C-alpha atoms as one frame of an Amber mdcrd trajectory, in Angstrom:
protein
  -0.692   6.382 -19.909  -1.947   6.228 -16.311   1.042   8.075 -14.845   0.476
  10.892 -17.328  -3.238  11.058 -16.462  -2.480  11.131 -12.736   0.116  13.869
 -13.202  -2.158  15.954 -15.413  -5.036  15.458 -12.982  -2.976  17.021 -10.226
  -1.825  19.991 -12.281  -5.048  20.750 -14.150  -7.650  19.254 -11.854  -6.506
  20.146  -8.381  -4.455  23.279  -9.051  -6.187  24.417 -12.239  -9.753  23.858
 -11.087 -10.777  21.747 -14.101 -13.463  19.389 -12.806 -13.192  16.974 -15.764
  -9.497  16.358 -15.093 -10.180  16.034 -11.400 -12.699  13.227 -12.038 -10.468
  11.486 -14.602  -7.529  11.743 -12.227  -9.567  10.284  -9.394 -10.478   7.333
 -11.593  -6.835   6.869 -12.616  -5.726   6.945  -8.965  -8.479   4.485  -7.997
  -7.456   2.113 -10.790  -3.822   2.259  -9.666  -4.814   1.579  -6.060  -6.890
  -1.418  -7.170  -3.982  -2.783  -9.220  -1.639  -2.381  -6.267  -4.028  -4.081
  -3.843  -4.885  -6.984  -6.123  -1.401  -7.908  -7.392   0.601  -7.773  -4.189
   2.712 -10.873  -3.652   3.357 -12.258  -0.172   6.754 -11.309   1.230   9.160
 -14.116   2.148  10.657 -13.254   5.523  12.720 -16.361   6.231  13.573 -19.484
   4.280  15.544 -22.485   5.534  15.779 -26.240   5.162  14.401 -28.276   8.035
  15.874 -31.642   8.837  13.979 -34.427  10.589  13.704 -33.703  14.302  14.068
 -29.915  13.971  11.208 -27.609  14.862  10.145 -24.088  14.040   8.621 -21.700
  16.537   6.596 -18.731  15.268   6.086 -15.842  17.652   4.550 -12.465  17.169
   5.958  -9.654  19.222   3.542  -6.938  20.203   4.772  -3.407  19.609   5.875
  -1.411  22.616   3.283   1.064  23.795   4.137   4.706  23.488   2.658   7.562
  25.439   0.009   7.959  22.741  -0.881   4.272  22.937  -1.488   4.400  26.688
  -4.149   7.089  26.455  -7.678   5.874  27.034
């Protein structure tokens, strides 16, 4: 039902100028965004067995600066 409301909100609310559909579509989009934000599962990046004596090192690499990033 939400996908239909979002689709109709675009066609009738944004392009058609119907304010009621625009508001209902905004609510449908907000509800979908809330569902997406609240149900996101953490992503497993690496999984391995560790034996006694082995260690793991976690490092975070900083992204390379581009010309835009160097501007002050």
